[in-house]
BAKOLZA-849957 format. One line per field, with one value per residue (C-alpha): x, y, z; residue number from 0. Coordinates in Angstrom, 2 decimals. Layout:
# BAKOLZA-849957
px = [X, ...]
py = [Y, ...]
pz = [Z, ...]
num = [NUM, ...]
END
This chain:
# BAKOLZA-849957
px = [-38.65, -38.09, -40.08, -39.23, -37.27, -33.62, -31.72, -28.29, -25.23, -22.59, -19.12, -16.85, -14.06, -15.04, -18.53, -20.54, -19.72, -16.60, -17.14, -17.32, -19.10, -20.50, -22.75, -24.64, -25.20, -26.54, -28.83, -30.20, -30.80, -32.59, -34.69, -35.78, -37.18, -34.44, -33.35, -29.74, -27.26, -23.75, -20.84, -18.12, -15.53, -15.12, -14.90, -11.27, -10.49, -8.60, -7.44, -6.26, -8.15, -11.73, -14.08, -14.90, -18.62, -18.62, -16.67, -19.09, -22.26, -21.78, -25.50, -26.22, -24.29, -26.14, -28.36, -28.03, -30.87, -32.89, -29.98, -28.78, -25.11, -23.11, -19.67, -16.67, -13.67, -10.40, -7.03, -7.20, -4.93, -2.83, -0.08, 2.57, 2.84, 2.79, -0.44, -1.95, -1.07, -2.53, -5.65, -6.14, -5.52, -7.71, -10.76, -10.75, -10.05, -12.80, -15.29, -14.58, -15.19, -17.21, -18.92, -20.03, -21.36, -23.33, -24.95, -26.11, -29.64, -29.77, -30.23, -29.02, -29.71, -26.42, -23.22, -21.43, -17.84, -16.59, -13.02, -10.87, -7.73, -7.54, -8.64, -8.75, -12.13, -13.46, -12.46, -15.33, -17.69, -16.42, -16.86, -20.36, -21.27, -20.42, -22.31, -25.38, -25.26, -25.39, -23.53, -20.58, -19.82, -16.44, -16.16, -12.43, -11.33, -7.64, -5.21, -3.54, -0.75, 0.58, -0.99, 0.87, 4.17, 3.09, 2.31, 5.48, 3.73, 5.40, 8.48, 9.67, 9.03, 8.17, 5.61, 4.12, 3.92, 2.01, -0.45, -0.78, -1.70, -4.33, -5.75, -5.90, -7.73, -10.32, -10.84, -11.35, -13.99, -15.96, -19.04, -18.61, -15.67, -16.80, -13.88, -13.83, -11.51, -11.01, -7.33, -8.06, -9.16, -5.73, -4.37, -7.36, -7.27, -3.63, -4.70, -7.52, -6.09, -9.06, -11.02, -13.17, -16.57, -17.14, -20.19, -18.12, -15.90, -18.01, -16.94, -18.51, -17.09, -17.56, -20.04, -19.91, -21.78, -25.14, -23.81, -21.66, -24.45, -26.79, -26.54, -23.97, -24.79, -22.29, -23.08, -21.58, -18.19, -15.02, -13.24, -14.37, -14.55, -11.71, -11.79, -8.29, -6.69, -6.91, -8.03, -6.95, -8.63, -7.49, -9.90, -9.36, -6.93, -3.52, -1.32, 1.96, 0.20, -1.03, 2.56, 2.38, 6.12, 5.50, 2.33, 4.25, 7.07, 4.51, 3.04, 6.53, 7.38, 4.39, 4.81, 5.32, 4.82, 1.04, -1.86, -2.67, -3.76, -3.68, -6.37, -5.84, -8.70, -8.44, -6.46, -4.16, -0.69, 1.01, -0.81, 2.02, 4.61, 2.53, 2.19, 5.94, 6.79, 4.39, 6.02, 9.63, 9.19, 7.24, 4.39, 1.91, -0.06, -0.90, -3.83, -4.30, -7.91, -7.86, -10.66, -14.25, -17.47, -18.48, -21.43, -18.98, -17.25, -19.79, -19.74, -15.94, -15.78, -18.14, -15.57, -12.72, -11.44, -9.92, -9.94, -6.69, -6.16, -2.66, -1.29, 2.21, 3.27, 3.52, 1.92, -0.87, -1.95, -2.00, -4.81, -6.81, -9.33, -9.36, -12.91, -12.44, -12.30, -16.01, -16.80, -14.81, -16.55, -20.00, -19.29, -18.89, -15.52, -12.37, -9.83, -6.05, -4.50, -0.95, -1.66, -1.07, -3.13, -6.89, -7.61, -5.66, -7.53, -10.89, -9.96, -8.66, -11.57, -14.12, -12.38, -12.88, -9.43, -5.67, -3.41, 0.34, 2.48, 2.59, 5.39, 5.92, 5.91, 6.93, 4.22, 1.64, 2.85, 2.56, -1.00, -2.07, -0.78, -2.36, -5.77, -5.44, -4.85, -7.93, -11.05, -13.83, -16.19, -13.78, -13.33, -17.10, -17.32, -14.71, -16.68, -19.92, -18.20, -17.00, -20.47, -22.03, -19.36, -20.09, -23.80, -23.05, -20.48, -21.01, -24.70, -25.40, -29.04, -27.98, -25.08, -27.15, -29.95, -27.35, -26.12, -29.65, -30.21, -26.94, -28.05, -31.36, -29.79, -27.22, -29.91, -31.89, -28.74, -27.83, -31.34, -31.27]
py = [31.48, 27.96, 28.62, 32.27, 33.35, 34.13, 37.03, 35.60, 37.36, 35.08, 36.62, 34.71, 35.65, 32.70, 32.11, 31.02, 30.74, 29.42, 25.79, 26.13, 24.28, 27.56, 27.63, 24.65, 26.37, 29.52, 27.58, 25.36, 28.17, 30.15, 27.09, 26.90, 30.41, 32.33, 35.77, 35.24, 37.90, 37.08, 39.53, 38.31, 39.30, 38.83, 35.18, 34.35, 31.02, 28.89, 30.29, 33.55, 35.87, 37.11, 34.72, 35.74, 35.10, 37.57, 40.20, 39.87, 40.23, 40.94, 41.61, 37.89, 37.22, 39.51, 36.74, 33.03, 30.62, 33.44, 34.98, 38.51, 38.67, 41.82, 41.90, 44.11, 44.57, 42.76, 42.04, 38.62, 36.00, 35.40, 32.80, 34.45, 34.64, 38.45, 38.52, 36.02, 38.25, 41.29, 39.25, 38.46, 42.03, 43.64, 41.57, 42.21, 45.93, 46.38, 44.19, 46.11, 49.47, 49.33, 46.14, 47.71, 50.70, 48.47, 46.73, 49.94, 49.77, 45.95, 43.93, 40.39, 37.67, 35.85, 36.50, 33.43, 33.46, 30.80, 30.94, 29.07, 31.09, 33.99, 34.36, 38.14, 37.52, 37.36, 40.96, 42.58, 40.12, 41.21, 44.86, 44.27, 42.16, 45.05, 47.56, 45.35, 43.84, 40.36, 37.20, 36.21, 32.58, 31.79, 28.39, 27.72, 25.59, 26.57, 27.19, 30.59, 31.68, 28.12, 27.51, 30.50, 28.95, 25.49, 26.63, 28.77, 32.15, 33.58, 32.37, 35.43, 34.79, 38.43, 38.54, 35.22, 36.65, 39.68, 37.40, 35.37, 38.54, 39.25, 35.74, 36.21, 39.52, 37.82, 34.75, 36.81, 38.98, 36.13, 34.72, 31.16, 29.32, 26.32, 23.91, 21.51, 18.99, 17.65, 18.42, 22.15, 22.62, 22.80, 25.18, 27.53, 27.72, 28.80, 32.06, 32.80, 35.09, 34.76, 31.80, 30.28, 29.01, 25.43, 26.36, 28.85, 26.13, 23.79, 20.79, 21.40, 19.29, 19.74, 17.85, 16.83, 18.78, 17.22, 16.05, 13.40, 11.83, 11.46, 8.61, 9.54, 9.97, 7.77, 9.40, 12.67, 11.12, 12.95, 9.65, 6.38, 3.30, 0.91, -2.38, -3.24, -0.42, 0.60, 4.24, 6.59, 10.01, 13.16, 16.11, 19.52, 22.37, 21.79, 23.53, 23.02, 21.53, 18.55, 17.29, 16.45, 15.71, 12.63, 11.73, 11.80, 9.77, 7.09, 7.18, 6.86, 3.94, 1.96, 2.97, -0.12, -2.46, -2.45, -1.00, 2.10, 5.48, 8.60, 11.14, 14.62, 17.12, 20.69, 23.88, 25.89, 27.21, 23.89, 23.38, 24.52, 22.60, 19.43, 19.79, 20.28, 17.34, 14.94, 15.83, 15.72, 12.43, 10.81, 9.88, 8.48, 7.03, 10.52, 12.47, 16.18, 17.09, 20.70, 22.39, 21.17, 22.14, 20.45, 18.82, 16.73, 15.21, 12.51, 11.04, 11.10, 9.49, 6.74, 5.73, 5.66, 2.54, 4.72, 8.38, 10.01, 12.54, 13.81, 16.46, 17.44, 16.57, 19.17, 19.90, 21.99, 19.63, 16.69, 18.42, 19.19, 17.09, 18.24, 18.84, 16.34, 13.51, 13.97, 14.11, 10.94, 9.12, 10.22, 9.01, 5.42, 4.81, 3.39, 5.98, 6.10, 8.57, 9.88, 11.84, 11.97, 12.87, 13.34, 12.56, 9.30, 8.39, 8.95, 6.81, 3.98, 4.19, 4.14, 1.20, 3.11, 2.48, 2.51, 5.25, 5.81, 8.56, 12.02, 12.41, 8.63, 8.10, 4.45, 3.96, 5.45, 3.18, 0.20, 0.88, 1.68, -1.68, -3.35, -1.83, -2.66, -6.30, -6.30, -7.87, -5.67, -6.98, -5.98, -2.54, -2.13, -3.05, -0.38, 2.22, 1.33, 1.40, 4.92, 6.03, 4.67, 6.40, 9.65, 9.50, 8.72, 11.48, 14.20, 14.28, 17.74, 17.93, 17.08, 19.56, 22.43, 21.76, 22.01, 25.29, 26.66, 25.80, 27.50, 30.65, 30.67, 30.03, 32.77, 35.21, 34.54, 34.82, 38.14, 39.46, 38.41]
pz = [-88.85, -90.24, -93.41, -93.93, -96.96, -96.25, -97.80, -98.56, -99.96, -101.48, -101.81, -104.17, -106.55, -108.76, -110.08, -113.12, -116.01, -114.27, -113.18, -109.41, -106.63, -105.35, -108.44, -106.97, -103.65, -105.30, -107.63, -104.86, -102.39, -105.10, -105.97, -102.32, -102.65, -100.88, -102.09, -103.19, -104.33, -105.56, -105.33, -107.68, -110.28, -114.03, -115.17, -116.04, -114.33, -115.22, -118.58, -117.07, -119.42, -119.22, -121.02, -124.58, -124.02, -121.13, -123.06, -125.96, -123.89, -120.16, -119.75, -120.09, -116.90, -114.50, -113.10, -112.49, -111.65, -110.11, -108.17, -108.85, -109.84, -109.07, -110.68, -109.99, -112.30, -111.57, -113.15, -114.90, -113.33, -116.47, -116.42, -114.21, -110.43, -110.33, -112.32, -109.89, -106.93, -108.70, -109.50, -105.80, -104.68, -107.33, -106.44, -102.71, -103.22, -105.79, -103.90, -100.68, -102.34, -105.55, -104.42, -101.16, -103.11, -105.48, -102.50, -100.85, -99.49, -99.50, -96.30, -95.69, -93.14, -93.84, -95.78, -97.14, -98.43, -100.84, -99.54, -101.96, -102.61, -102.04, -98.42, -99.02, -100.69, -97.12, -96.39, -98.33, -96.61, -93.18, -94.16, -95.51, -92.48, -90.18, -92.31, -92.73, -89.21, -90.75, -89.65, -91.85, -92.74, -94.31, -96.00, -95.58, -98.54, -98.56, -95.72, -95.94, -95.84, -96.03, -99.45, -100.92, -99.91, -101.04, -104.59, -104.88, -104.91, -101.77, -99.89, -97.93, -94.20, -93.50, -96.31, -95.21, -91.69, -92.97, -94.77, -91.57, -89.68, -92.33, -91.97, -88.20, -88.67, -90.91, -88.73, -85.58, -87.26, -88.81, -87.10, -88.38, -89.96, -92.01, -92.53, -95.47, -93.79, -90.27, -90.84, -90.95, -87.33, -85.69, -88.33, -88.19, -84.38, -84.65, -86.30, -83.85, -81.19, -78.89, -77.57, -80.32, -79.25, -80.40, -82.49, -84.51, -86.01, -88.12, -90.22, -93.61, -96.46, -100.19, -102.34, -105.99, -108.67, -109.59, -112.96, -111.30, -109.26, -112.24, -114.78, -117.41, -121.07, -122.89, -126.19, -124.95, -124.16, -125.20, -125.84, -127.37, -125.19, -125.97, -124.04, -125.27, -123.25, -119.59, -119.48, -116.68, -116.64, -114.86, -114.94, -113.38, -113.00, -114.56, -112.00, -110.19, -107.16, -109.20, -109.69, -113.39, -113.62, -111.45, -113.39, -116.69, -115.13, -114.24, -117.74, -119.21, -116.91, -118.23, -121.86, -124.03, -121.06, -120.66, -122.64, -120.55, -121.88, -119.75, -120.62, -119.15, -119.38, -118.19, -118.48, -116.27, -115.64, -116.57, -119.89, -122.17, -120.13, -120.43, -124.20, -124.58, -122.31, -124.02, -127.36, -126.15, -124.29, -127.12, -124.80, -127.29, -124.35, -122.96, -124.45, -123.66, -124.45, -123.22, -121.34, -121.66, -119.87, -116.65, -118.44, -120.49, -117.47, -116.44, -119.95, -119.93, -116.49, -117.64, -120.27, -117.73, -116.03, -113.29, -112.24, -111.14, -108.36, -107.57, -105.26, -104.27, -100.76, -98.04, -94.69, -96.23, -98.98, -96.57, -94.68, -97.83, -99.73, -103.38, -104.61, -107.41, -104.84, -104.12, -107.85, -108.44, -105.59, -106.78, -110.31, -109.18, -110.85, -109.19, -108.04, -108.41, -105.98, -105.70, -102.57, -98.80, -95.76, -95.54, -99.19, -99.05, -95.86, -97.57, -100.58, -98.41, -95.94, -98.75, -100.49, -103.72, -105.16, -104.54, -103.21, -103.14, -101.62, -103.15, -105.68, -105.96, -109.72, -109.41, -106.81, -109.19, -111.99, -109.62, -108.42, -111.99, -113.16, -110.12, -110.87, -114.57, -113.62, -111.33, -112.78, -114.16, -111.46, -108.69, -110.21, -110.36, -106.68, -105.89, -107.81, -106.06, -102.67, -103.46, -104.52, -101.31, -99.22, -101.05, -100.25, -96.61, -96.09, -98.70, -99.64, -101.03, -99.86, -96.31, -96.32, -97.75, -95.26, -92.48, -93.89, -94.16, -90.48, -89.54, -91.35, -89.50, -86.08, -86.67, -87.73, -84.55, -82.42, -84.07, -83.55, -79.91]
num = [0, 1, 2, 3, 4, 5, 6, 7, 8, 9, 10, 11, 12, 13, 14, 15, 16, 17, 18, 19, 20, 21, 22, 23, 24, 25, 26, 27, 28, 29, 30, 31, 32, 33, 34, 35, 36, 37, 38, 39, 40, 41, 42, 43, 44, 45, 46, 47, 48, 49, 50, 51, 52, 53, 54, 55, 56, 57, 58, 59, 60, 61, 62, 63, 64, 65, 66, 67, 68, 69, 70, 71, 72, 73, 74, 75, 76, 77, 78, 79, 80, 81, 82, 83, 84, 85, 86, 87, 88, 89, 90, 91, 92, 93, 94, 95, 96, 97, 98, 99, 100, 101, 102, 103, 104, 105, 106, 107, 108, 109, 110, 111, 112, 113, 114, 115, 116, 117, 118, 119, 120, 121, 122, 123, 124, 125, 126, 127, 128, 129, 130, 131, 132, 133, 134, 135, 136, 137, 138, 139, 140, 141, 142, 143, 144, 145, 146, 147, 148, 149, 150, 151, 152, 153, 154, 155, 156, 157, 158, 159, 160, 161, 162, 163, 164, 165, 166, 167, 168, 169, 170, 171, 172, 173, 174, 175, 176, 177, 178, 179, 180, 181, 182, 183, 184, 185, 186, 187, 188, 189, 190, 191, 192, 193, 194, 195, 196, 197, 198, 199, 200, 201, 202, 203, 204, 205, 206, 207, 208, 209, 210, 211, 212, 213, 214, 215, 216, 217, 218, 219, 220, 221, 222, 223, 224, 225, 226, 227, 228, 229, 230, 231, 232, 233, 234, 235, 236, 237, 238, 239, 240, 241, 242, 243, 244, 245, 246, 247, 248, 249, 250, 251, 252, 253, 254, 255, 256, 257, 258, 259, 260, 261, 262, 263, 264, 265, 266, 267, 268, 269, 270, 271, 272, 273, 274, 275, 276, 277, 278, 279, 280, 281, 282, 283, 284, 285, 286, 287, 288, 289, 290, 291, 292, 293, 294, 295, 296, 297, 298, 299, 300, 301, 302, 303, 304, 305, 306, 307, 308, 309, 310, 311, 312, 313, 314, 315, 316, 317, 318, 319, 320, 321, 322, 323, 324, 325, 326, 327, 328, 329, 330, 331, 332, 333, 334, 335, 336, 337, 338, 339, 340, 341, 342, 343, 344, 345, 346, 347, 348, 349, 350, 351, 352, 353, 354, 355, 356, 357, 358, 359, 360, 361, 362, 363, 364, 365, 366, 367, 368, 369, 370, 371, 372, 373, 374, 375, 376, 377, 378, 379, 380, 381, 382, 383, 384, 385, 386, 387, 388, 389, 390, 391, 392, 393, 394, 395, 396, 397, 398, 399, 400, 401, 402, 403, 404, 405, 406, 407, 408, 409, 410, 411, 412, 413, 414, 415]
END
């Protein structure tokens, strides 16, 4: 069966035209000749409203790189916590009902869940897996219910307990749990009420999108290169978890002392707060560029002297490696990290840059100044060390080949 075409269903709340790593998996599996179907919602991340391009012509978004895309309606995530909860609930309810109906008559060899928040996106996959007699793989990229508490969505112990029971229900009915971080194993086992066979828990980290591994086009840069100033770039979701109050405190601490500019690219729930704070603090060294397509990021990174990753401190985030870490490593630029746990370990182990504790604004200011004072040759060596580490640990071709083999083995095991 090693050369036979696989019939793969991908279940994900987030998908193209949203910039998500799952897009790579779908494109690459389709390019290998596999029959890929995607069950997803309406694109609304991170702005919180359905994309204008989709509203104008939804028919253009029914296929992607040869894969068939089946979409179900949902409530856009908006900017408030209640809308976010309704967004989560609406997708798993519609995917479990209307989505199942739309997939009637189709057979699958493997069902793959892109399980960033919300974990409820795995429920329709479990349902479909039972109906289609197909193995279900859940790629666990967030720890629930702990993440809900960490990002201030839910605090009530009883409600968190109910979500924990739901997580346990999902984990115990999934054939394989693919864990993006070594730090996830202990937490995931806690929600498995029965003995978990070793082959069911698989370490499966993220990779960087292809754009970051390819040579960057400097002409497409969003900012002009300025050798007289040290440029720090943050790119990604602008949410509470990224701890922008501490980032701005660091920027303010260096303002007027050293020529550093902080370039923040992205959109999210903290966008308006950031704009107001930059104005009220008079931070003329902070540039908010808004949201730009993924294709623009390599050119932007090429103009950066350092790339910034930050994450608030708590037990959950310490076990997580944000996806941007892989993109930063692949880009070959030095990294500044205000982060704890697994991500800090990776940055230190790779020798790709400097890290300080989560929430330590003075520490971030210190390592930023330290990197700015480092010679260009040393910074280049850091960037290259990060790129080499990326290829050793997170090579996309190697990871996707592993996943393909897992699908085939599971299919044979199910048939047997």
